[in-house]
Each structure stands twice: as structure tokens, then as C-alpha cells.
C-alpha positions as CSV (number, residue, x, y, z in Angstrom):
1,M,-29.7,-16.9,4.2
2,T,-29.0,-16.9,0.4
3,T,-26.4,-19.2,-1.1
4,N,-24.9,-17.8,-4.2
5,P,-23.5,-19.7,-7.2
6,A,-19.9,-21.0,-6.8
7,S,-17.0,-18.9,-8.2
8,D,-13.5,-20.0,-9.1
9,L,-12.1,-17.3,-6.9
10,L,-13.4,-15.4,-3.9
11,V,-11.5,-12.2,-3.1
12,I,-12.0,-10.7,0.4
13,G,-11.3,-7.0,0.5
14,G,-12.1,-4.2,-1.9
15,G,-8.9,-2.1,-1.7
16,L,-6.5,-1.6,-4.6
17,H,-4.8,-5.0,-4.2
18,G,-8.1,-6.9,-4.1
19,C,-9.7,-5.0,-7.0
20,A,-6.5,-5.3,-9.1
21,A,-6.2,-9.1,-8.4
22,A,-9.9,-9.6,-9.2
23,L,-9.6,-7.7,-12.5
24,F,-6.5,-9.7,-13.6
25,A,-8.0,-13.0,-12.5
26,A,-11.1,-12.3,-14.4
27,K,-9.0,-11.5,-17.5
28,A,-7.3,-14.8,-17.0
29,G,-10.6,-16.6,-17.4
30,L,-11.6,-17.1,-13.7
31,R,-15.1,-16.5,-12.4
32,V,-14.5,-14.0,-9.5
33,T,-16.5,-12.7,-6.6
34,L,-15.2,-9.9,-4.4
35,L,-16.6,-9.2,-0.9
36,E,-15.9,-5.9,0.8
37,K,-17.1,-5.3,4.4
38,D,-17.6,-1.6,3.8
39,S,-17.3,0.1,0.4
40,V,-14.5,-0.1,-2.2
41,A,-11.6,2.1,-1.3
42,R,-13.1,2.8,2.1
43,H,-9.9,2.3,4.1
44,A,-6.1,2.5,3.4
45,S,-6.4,2.2,-0.4
46,G,-8.6,5.3,-0.6
47,V,-7.0,7.6,1.9
48,N,-3.3,7.2,1.6
49,A,-0.7,9.7,0.3
50,G,-0.9,8.3,-3.3
51,G,2.9,8.0,-3.6
52,V,4.0,6.0,-6.7
53,R,7.4,5.4,-5.2
54,R,10.4,3.1,-5.9
55,L,12.7,5.3,-3.8
56,W,14.0,4.0,-0.5
57,R,12.2,0.7,-0.6
58,D,13.5,-2.4,1.1
59,L,15.7,-4.3,-1.4
60,A,13.2,-7.2,-1.3
61,E,10.5,-5.0,-2.6
62,V,12.4,-3.4,-5.4
63,P,11.7,-6.0,-8.2
64,L,8.0,-5.9,-7.4
65,S,8.1,-2.1,-7.3
66,E,10.0,-1.9,-10.7
67,R,7.4,-4.3,-12.2
68,S,4.6,-2.1,-10.9
69,M,6.2,1.2,-12.1
70,R,6.2,-0.2,-15.6
71,M,2.5,-0.8,-15.2
72,W,1.9,2.8,-13.8
73,H,3.4,4.2,-16.9
74,R,0.8,2.5,-19.0
75,I,-2.0,2.7,-16.5
76,S,-4.4,4.3,-19.1
77,D,-3.9,1.3,-21.3
78,I,-4.6,-1.1,-18.4
79,T,-7.7,0.7,-16.9
80,G,-8.9,3.2,-19.5
81,E,-8.2,6.1,-17.2
82,D,-5.0,7.9,-16.1
83,C,-5.9,7.4,-12.3
84,G,-4.4,10.9,-11.7
85,F,-0.9,9.5,-12.3
86,Q,1.8,12.2,-12.5
87,P,5.4,11.2,-13.2
88,V,7.5,13.4,-11.0
89,P,10.7,12.8,-9.0
90,Q,10.6,11.4,-5.5
91,V,13.2,13.1,-3.4
92,K,14.8,12.2,0.0
93,V,16.4,15.4,1.3
94,A,19.7,15.4,3.3
95,E,19.8,18.0,6.1
96,S,23.4,17.3,7.2
97,E,26.6,15.6,6.1
98,A,25.6,12.6,8.2
99,D,22.4,12.4,6.2
100,M,24.4,12.6,2.9
101,A,26.6,9.7,4.2
102,V,23.5,7.6,4.8
103,L,22.2,8.4,1.3
104,A,25.5,7.6,-0.3
105,A,25.7,4.3,1.5
106,R,22.2,3.5,0.2
107,V,23.2,4.2,-3.4
108,A,26.2,1.9,-3.0
109,R,24.0,-0.9,-1.7
110,M,21.5,-0.4,-4.5
111,H,24.2,-0.4,-7.2
112,A,25.7,-3.6,-5.7
113,A,22.3,-5.2,-6.0
114,G,22.0,-4.2,-9.6
115,F,19.6,-1.3,-9.3
116,S,20.4,2.1,-10.7
117,H,17.1,4.1,-10.4
118,E,18.2,6.0,-7.3
119,R,20.9,8.7,-7.7
120,L,22.6,11.2,-5.3
121,I,22.4,14.9,-6.1
122,D,24.3,17.8,-4.5
123,R,23.2,21.1,-3.1
124,A,23.2,22.9,-6.5
125,E,21.1,20.1,-8.2
126,L,18.7,20.1,-5.2
127,R,18.2,23.9,-5.5
128,A,17.6,23.6,-9.3
129,L,15.0,20.9,-8.6
130,L,13.4,22.5,-5.5
131,P,14.1,26.2,-5.4
132,A,11.8,26.6,-2.3
133,V,13.7,24.1,-0.2
134,A,15.3,25.3,3.0
135,A,18.8,26.7,2.9
136,H,20.2,24.1,5.4
137,C,19.4,21.2,3.0
138,I,22.6,20.1,1.3
139,G,21.6,17.3,-1.2
140,A,19.3,14.5,-1.8
141,L,18.5,11.0,-3.1
142,V,16.3,11.1,-6.2
143,S,14.3,8.6,-8.2
144,E,12.0,9.2,-11.2
145,D,8.7,8.0,-9.8
146,G,5.4,9.9,-9.3
147,F,2.1,10.1,-7.5
148,A,-1.6,9.3,-8.3
149,Q,-5.0,9.7,-6.8
150,P,-5.6,6.7,-4.5
151,F,-9.4,6.8,-4.2
152,Q,-9.9,7.3,-7.9
153,T,-7.4,4.6,-8.8
154,T,-9.0,2.0,-6.6
155,R,-12.5,2.8,-7.9
156,V,-11.2,2.7,-11.5
157,F,-9.8,-0.9,-10.9
158,A,-13.1,-1.9,-9.3
159,R,-15.1,-0.5,-12.3
160,Q,-12.9,-2.4,-14.7
161,A,-13.2,-5.5,-12.6
162,R,-17.0,-5.3,-12.8
163,A,-16.8,-4.8,-16.6
164,A,-14.6,-7.9,-16.8
165,G,-17.3,-9.9,-15.0
166,V,-16.3,-9.7,-11.4
167,R,-19.2,-9.7,-9.0
168,I,-18.4,-7.1,-6.3
169,H,-20.6,-7.1,-3.2
170,E,-20.1,-4.2,-0.7
171,G,-21.3,-4.0,2.8
172,Q,-20.6,-7.8,3.3
173,P,-18.2,-8.4,6.2
174,V,-17.1,-12.1,6.3
175,R,-18.3,-13.5,9.6
176,R,-17.2,-17.1,9.0
177,L,-14.8,-18.7,6.5
178,R,-14.2,-22.4,6.3
179,H,-13.1,-25.0,3.8
180,E,-15.2,-28.1,3.2
181,A,-15.9,-30.5,0.4
182,G,-13.2,-28.8,-1.7
183,L,-14.8,-25.4,-1.5
184,W,-14.3,-22.3,0.5
185,R,-17.5,-21.0,2.2
186,A,-17.7,-17.4,3.3
187,E,-20.7,-16.3,5.3
188,T,-21.8,-12.8,5.8
189,D,-25.0,-11.6,7.6
190,E,-26.9,-11.8,4.4
191,A,-25.6,-14.7,2.3
192,T,-23.1,-17.5,1.7
193,W,-20.5,-17.5,-1.1
194,T,-18.5,-20.4,-2.2
195,A,-15.4,-20.7,-4.4
196,G,-12.6,-23.1,-5.2
197,R,-10.0,-20.6,-4.2
198,V,-9.9,-17.6,-1.8
199,L,-7.6,-14.6,-1.7
200,N,-7.3,-12.5,1.5
201,C,-6.8,-8.8,0.6
202,A,-8.4,-7.6,3.8
203,G,-5.8,-5.0,4.8
204,A,-5.8,-4.2,8.5
205,W,-8.3,-7.1,9.0
206,G,-6.1,-9.4,7.0
207,G,-4.7,-11.1,10.1
208,E,-8.3,-12.0,11.2
209,I,-9.1,-13.6,7.8
210,A,-5.7,-15.4,7.8
211,A,-6.5,-16.9,11.2
212,R,-9.8,-18.2,9.8
213,I,-7.9,-19.9,7.0
214,G,-5.5,-21.4,9.6
215,D,-2.5,-19.1,9.1
216,D,-0.8,-17.2,12.0
217,V,0.4,-13.8,10.8
218,P,1.4,-11.0,13.3
219,L,-0.3,-7.8,12.2
220,E,-0.7,-4.5,13.9
221,P,-3.4,-2.0,12.9
222,V,-2.0,1.5,12.4
223,A,-3.5,4.9,11.3
224,P,-1.1,7.0,9.2
225,L,-1.9,10.7,9.5
226,M,-2.5,13.0,6.5
227,L,-3.3,16.6,6.1
228,V,-4.0,18.9,3.2
229,T,-3.6,22.7,2.9
230,Q,-5.6,25.3,1.1
231,R,-4.3,26.2,-2.4
232,M,-0.9,27.9,-2.7
233,R,1.0,29.2,-5.6
234,P,3.1,26.5,-7.4
235,F,6.5,25.9,-5.7
236,C,7.0,22.1,-5.6
237,T,7.1,19.7,-8.5
238,A,8.3,16.6,-6.7
239,V,7.3,14.3,-3.8
240,V,9.6,15.1,-1.0
241,G,10.8,13.3,2.1
242,T,13.8,13.5,4.4
243,A,16.6,11.1,5.2
244,Q,15.9,11.0,8.9
245,R,12.5,12.5,9.7
246,P,9.0,11.2,8.7
247,L,7.7,13.3,5.8
248,S,5.8,12.8,2.5
249,F,5.2,16.2,0.9
250,K,3.8,17.1,-2.5
251,Q,1.9,19.9,-4.1
252,M,-1.1,18.8,-6.2
253,P,-2.0,20.3,-9.6
254,N,-4.7,22.4,-8.0
255,G,-2.2,24.0,-5.6
256,T,-3.1,22.2,-2.4
257,V,-0.3,20.6,-0.5
258,V,-0.7,17.0,0.8
259,I,1.5,16.1,3.7
260,G,2.0,12.7,5.4
261,G,5.0,10.5,6.0
262,G,4.3,7.9,8.6
263,R,3.3,9.6,11.8
264,L,0.3,7.8,13.3
265,G,-3.1,8.5,14.7
266,R,-5.1,6.0,16.7
267,A,-6.5,3.0,14.9
268,D,-9.6,1.2,16.2
269,P,-10.4,-1.5,13.7
270,A,-13.0,-3.1,16.0
271,R,-15.1,0.1,15.7
272,N,-14.0,0.8,12.1
273,R,-12.6,4.2,12.9
274,T,-9.5,6.2,13.5
275,D,-8.7,9.2,15.7
276,I,-6.4,12.1,14.9
277,N,-3.4,12.5,17.1
278,F,-3.0,16.3,17.0
279,R,0.5,16.2,18.7
280,E,1.8,14.0,15.9
281,M,0.0,16.0,13.3
282,T,1.7,19.2,14.7
283,Q,5.1,17.4,14.3
284,T,4.3,16.6,10.7
285,A,3.4,20.2,10.0
286,R,6.5,21.5,11.7
287,T,8.8,19.2,9.6
288,A,7.1,20.4,6.5
289,R,7.7,24.0,7.5
290,E,11.3,23.4,8.3
291,I,12.0,21.8,4.9
292,F,9.9,24.4,3.0
293,P,9.8,27.7,4.8
294,I,7.1,28.9,2.5
295,M,4.8,26.6,4.5
296,A,4.8,29.1,7.4
297,G,2.0,30.8,5.6
298,A,0.0,27.7,4.8
299,V,-3.5,27.1,6.1
300,I,-4.5,23.5,6.9
301,Q,-7.8,22.7,5.3
302,R,-8.4,19.2,6.8
303,S,-6.7,16.1,8.2
304,W,-7.5,12.4,8.3
305,S,-6.2,9.0,8.8
306,G,-7.0,5.5,7.5
307,I,-6.6,2.0,9.0
308,E,-3.7,-0.1,7.6
309,G,-2.1,-3.3,8.7
310,R,1.6,-3.3,9.6
311,T,3.8,-6.4,9.9
312,P,6.8,-6.7,12.3
313,D,9.4,-6.4,9.4
314,R,7.3,-3.8,7.6
315,L,7.0,-6.0,4.5
316,P,3.8,-7.3,3.0
317,V,2.4,-10.9,3.2
318,I,2.0,-12.0,-0.5
319,G,1.6,-15.5,-1.7
320,R,0.1,-18.9,-0.8
321,S,-1.3,-19.9,2.5
322,A,0.9,-22.2,4.7
323,R,-2.1,-24.4,5.4
324,H,-4.1,-24.6,2.1
325,D,-3.0,-24.8,-1.5
326,T,-6.2,-23.0,-2.5
327,A,-5.9,-20.0,-0.2
328,F,-3.8,-17.0,-0.9
329,H,-2.8,-13.7,0.8
330,A,-1.9,-10.1,-0.2
331,F,-2.1,-7.8,2.8
332,G,0.1,-6.2,5.5
333,F,1.6,-3.5,3.1
334,S,2.6,-1.5,6.2
335,T,1.7,2.0,4.9
336,H,3.6,1.7,1.6
337,G,1.6,-0.6,-0.6
338,F,-0.2,1.8,-3.0
339,Q,2.5,1.8,-5.7
340,L,2.7,-2.0,-5.5
341,G,-1.0,-2.5,-6.2
342,P,-1.1,-3.1,-10.0
343,A,1.8,-5.5,-10.0
344,T,0.6,-7.3,-6.9
345,G,-2.8,-7.8,-8.4
346,A,-1.4,-9.1,-11.7
347,L,1.1,-11.5,-10.1
348,M,-1.4,-12.8,-7.6
349,A,-3.8,-13.6,-10.5
350,E,-0.9,-15.4,-12.2
351,L,-0.1,-17.4,-9.2
352,I,-3.8,-18.3,-8.6
353,A,-4.5,-19.1,-12.2
354,T,-1.3,-21.1,-13.0
355,G,0.1,-22.2,-9.7
356,R,3.5,-20.7,-10.7
357,M,5.2,-18.4,-8.1
358,P,6.4,-15.2,-9.7
359,P,9.8,-14.3,-8.4
360,E,8.9,-10.7,-7.6
361,I,6.5,-11.9,-4.8
362,A,8.5,-14.9,-3.6
363,P,10.2,-13.0,-0.7
364,F,6.9,-12.2,0.9
365,T,5.6,-15.6,2.0
366,L,4.1,-15.7,5.4
367,T,6.3,-18.6,6.4
368,R,9.0,-16.1,7.3
369,F,7.1,-15.5,10.5
370,A,7.0,-19.1,11.5
371,I,8.5,-20.0,14.9
372,P,8.8,-23.5,16.5
373,D,5.8,-24.7,18.4
374,E,7.8,-24.8,21.7
375,A,8.8,-21.2,21.3
376,R,5.2,-20.2,20.4
377,T,4.0,-21.9,23.6
378,Q,6.7,-20.2,25.7
379,N,5.8,-16.8,24.2
380,R,2.2,-17.4,25.3
381,R,3.3,-18.3,28.8
382,V,5.4,-15.1,29.1
383,S,2.5,-13.0,27.9
């Protein structure tokens, strides 16, 4: 087995967060190696809906999302390519007065917290923004956000990371990871890599890597469903969801319509695959048709799902290990991490290079899952 020269930082996982962190760490002067068990952008980072969304995020995520949105608006300066980024409104539609009350309460909470990027619009404004929306929709919550091409974006960050000196090795699943003599040693079937610091960006497999580091993080593998239609005439210039039902709906520049929103297929991370749940996919298509009646004539071209990791509170794990000062995590983005990728990468590189905790990621430490040893023991007895 080959033993490679030591790096300053070993990144495990070639999704957007891993590639972005590797790029920014290399720009900060670190020697960086990235190991990806399959290929860059193979899983959640390459097959998600591509929403660049601040709208309706948990309040804890908003500062990080705002930081990332500023980066998205200069993504060409950062990466040399536009990553397919399209600035468009994100819209959460109200289908009833009860929905409008929920959205109004959200705006009040956001304003009380000091955030003003979300605004409530009435039926007339909604019709002006989305003429094809169903007649029963009476208003919406809107934020000026956007969407991008996830596979392209992740590959662009990987390409820039390589240009900055990052050594990216694909097809290298980490079988063993241990800390000895001040270094992290990661073993794959082919080689051993060593580094002074390690960053776990392993997505749905992040919990397994965390366990090898010594951290206990509850993580559930999930498989968000997506579908895309054949090309249609232009009728939607926003990313659309609803106040109560799972939906993420947008029309691409080529006329195809991409639909997701959180309904799930079946994830099988042990076999590295997912299965489509056609009943759930039918529900997604039905919701899209009820919000946009024009979709009654749409033809589904293909459907897919990718494997992602979801935490109990639906918030990511970002920050330092609870066990080791030289180990770090950025995973568990719970199906809404794409927009956060650039800022997460930049801030993790800052934390790793300087030791200073950026305030935007401070809420996401894994210690929030800690429970007393007695309770953990009792939980195991009950199970």
C-alpha cells in the first residue's frame, strides 16, 4: 500500500462543501488533499434542485445564507465561471387565508430578528409575478434569490481547487481513519494519506466518518426525489414552493421544468444507490399541476434521487470536532445545503487556517446533540 506525502489538511468528500473548503484552504496557504469515495459531485451536490435560496430558512441559518448569497452574486469572480447562476425570486405561495397568516407571522419574526429580505405580496402582485399560477392562490412570501446548476457548480469548484494545488483523488473510500503521532491517517484500499488536520464533508456518510473521529452525530440517509419535464413554452420566471405542501418548482432557460421539494425516495447508502418512490413522485407532480394548471399537459422526461444526510433538527453540522482540535465537520445539510456551499467552504477554511470560529457557523456545532452518558446508556437499553 502506497503512503503519500503528508498534507496540512485532508478533506473527505468531494461534494460542493468539500471542494469549496479545499479551494479556500489552498488559497489560505495550506497543502490540501481531498479524497472522494466515488467521483466529484456524484451524490447530493450534483443531483439536487439547485436552489440558491435564502427564503424560509431556519433563523440560525440566515446569517450563513446571507454570506453565501453575496458570494453567489460574484461567483464568476470566485470561480471563473457563472455556474449557471440565475438571480430570480424565490416564492412561497399561499393557497388559503390560513397560509397567508403563517407567512405574515414569518415576516414578523424575520423583521424582529433584523432580517428584511423576505416580503409578503398580495394576490395582484402574485399574478403579476406568476401569471400562470392557479386562481386559488391568494398571495406569497418572496425573496430575491435564484438558482444554479449543481453538478456544474461542484465540478467548477473542484477544477479551481486543483488549479490552486489541491490533490483530488476519486474512487478512494476511506476504510480507516485514526489519529496517531500528531497526524491523521486515512487508509483506502490503495493508499494511505496523512495530514495534520482533517475535514469531514462526507454527506450522507458523514456520520460514519464522524464516528471514526470519535464524534457521535445522529444522521439519517434520505433520498430527495426530483423530476424534469420535456421543454415547454416559457411561463415561470421564479423558483416556486408553497406554504404548506412540499414543492420546489422552476422552469429552466431551455424550457424544461425541474420539480422537487422534499418528497423522498429510498436511500441505500450501503449499496450506494437510491430507488424512486413512484407514489411520492406522483404526489409531487400532482402538487405542481395544482399550483400551475398548465402542467396538466407536461410530459415527464426523467426522474432521479440522490443520497443526502439529514439531522434530527434539520440543521447542518459545521465546526470543530468535540474530541479533537484538529478535526472538523461540514455535513448533514438535510436537503437544503447547496446555496450554503460557497460560504461554508470559505468559513471552514478560515476556521481551520486561523483557529477562529466565524459567527455565521457557530450555531451548528455538533455538541448540540450531546446527551448525558446515563441517558445514552438508557436509550440503548430501551432500543
